[in-house]
Each structure stands twice: as structure tokens, then as C-alpha cells.
N, C-alpha and C positions, 0 to 999 in steps of 0.2 A: 649856147648856154645863156647868153644875155637875154635872148628871146624867151627862153623858159623861165628865167628869173622875173622878167617883166610881166609874164603871163601868170605869175604866182604858182607855177608848177614845181619850182624848186625854191628853197628858202634862202639860198645864198650860193655864191660861187667862191671856191677856195683854190689856192695854188699851193704848190709844194716845191721847195728848193730853188726858187727864183733868186738870182743874184741881184744886187741893188740896181744895176743899169737895166736889166731885163724887166724888173718890177716897175721901174719908172716908165719904160716903154709901154708896158701893158696898161698902166694907169692912164697914160696920156692918149692911148689909142683905143680905149674901150669906153662904153657908156656907163659902166659901173665898176667900181674898184672891188677887188676881192674882199670877202668878209674875213677869211682866215688865211694864214700863210704858214704851212707846216715846214719847219726847218729843224736841223740838228741844233739843239740849244741846251746847254748845261754849263756849269761853272767853268769848264775848261774849253768850251767853244761858245762864247757869249754872243757872237754875231752883232756886235755893237754898231758897225756901219749900216748893216742891213736893218736893224731895229730902228735906227735913227731915220732912215728913209721911210720905213713903214709908218712911223709916228708923224713925220712931217708931210708925207704925201697921201696918207690914208690908205696904206697898203695892206690892211687887214690886221687882225689880232695875231700876234706871234703864238704859234702852237708848237710845242716841243714834241717831237715824235720819238718813238722807239727808245725810251729811256733805259729799259732793262737790257736791250741789246748792247748798249754801251758797256755793260758789265764784261763783255768779252775783251774789252780794251783796258780793263782794270779799274774803271772809275769807282766801282763799288768796293774795291780793296784799297782805295787811296788812303794813305795814313793821315793826311790832313783832314779829310772828311770824317774818318773814324774818330780822330781826336776831338773834333768839333762836336760830333754827335754823342760822344761818350757821357758827358755830364747830364745829358737829357735822356739817356738810354734809347738813343735813336741810331738807326743804321745809316750808312752812307747814302743808300737809296732814298731814305726819308729826308735826309739833309738836302739832297738835290731837289726833291719835290717841294720841300718847304721853300727853298731858295727861289724856285720858279714861281710859286704861288704868291710869295711876298712881292715879286716884281710884276704881278698881274699878267703872268704868262700862262696861257692854257697848257696843260700837260696831258699827254695821252699815255699813261702808264699801262702797259699790257701785261697781263699775267693770267694763267689758267690755274695757278696754285692758290688755294684758299688763303693760306698764311700770308702770301705776298699781297693779295688783294686787300686783306685787312691792314697790313702794314702800310700800303699805299694810302689808305684813308686816315691813318692815325698820325697826322702831321700837323694838327692845329693846336696841340696842347703844350707848345713850348715856343720860346723866342730864342733865336740864335743871333 
């Protein structure tokens, strides 16, 4: 992958779900650090130690994956997120996306439903 990156055949190298110690090993043993690091990341799994390593060691931009699948675990029915979003007429999903973007975390919200795609984009018109 590093050869392809250096040849300009790929724009960047990313990793997914590396623990802090494995990420440090990768950074120390490679010619180029990852550009992005996809991890489970939301208000209830904040990955603070990992994000600290990423910031200090140049371990890529944190990228939150599979936000909608966390709905199976009840995050989008969470009463706290509902209460916070209610005065802004926002859903818990929108509150999570806004929380991520305000922290400069890239999010990958996936949906095939037009309504949810629009909802995912409608997160910049309020302050929480």
C-alpha cells in the first residue's frame, strides 16, 4: 500500500479499528501514517485514549462508521438525546452527527432512505 501511495496510485492509506498500541506500532514501523482511522465513535463510545494517540502521533483523522447500525442498540431512542434535540426539532441521529462534526470527526452516515439522507444533511442549522 505504501508503494502505491508513493507512486500516486492511491490518495491515502486508511485503517479501521486499530487499538492505540497497534496504531503506534503501525506509525513507528511504516513510511507513512494512515490518513483516516475508521472507528466506532459516538457520544457513548468516545474513544478518548485512541483519539489522543491519533492526535499526538499523527494517526489519521478519526472517522465514525456505521452510525445508523448503532440504532439496533438503542442509541437513536436514547431519552437524553431526544431531550437535547427536542428544542431544535432534531432527531437523536442528527444530534449524534452534529456532535461528531463539532468535534471535527468525519462521519460516514449510511442510508438508502431518502428521508434519512436529507435528515443526515440537516444538522448545521442549530447549536447544541
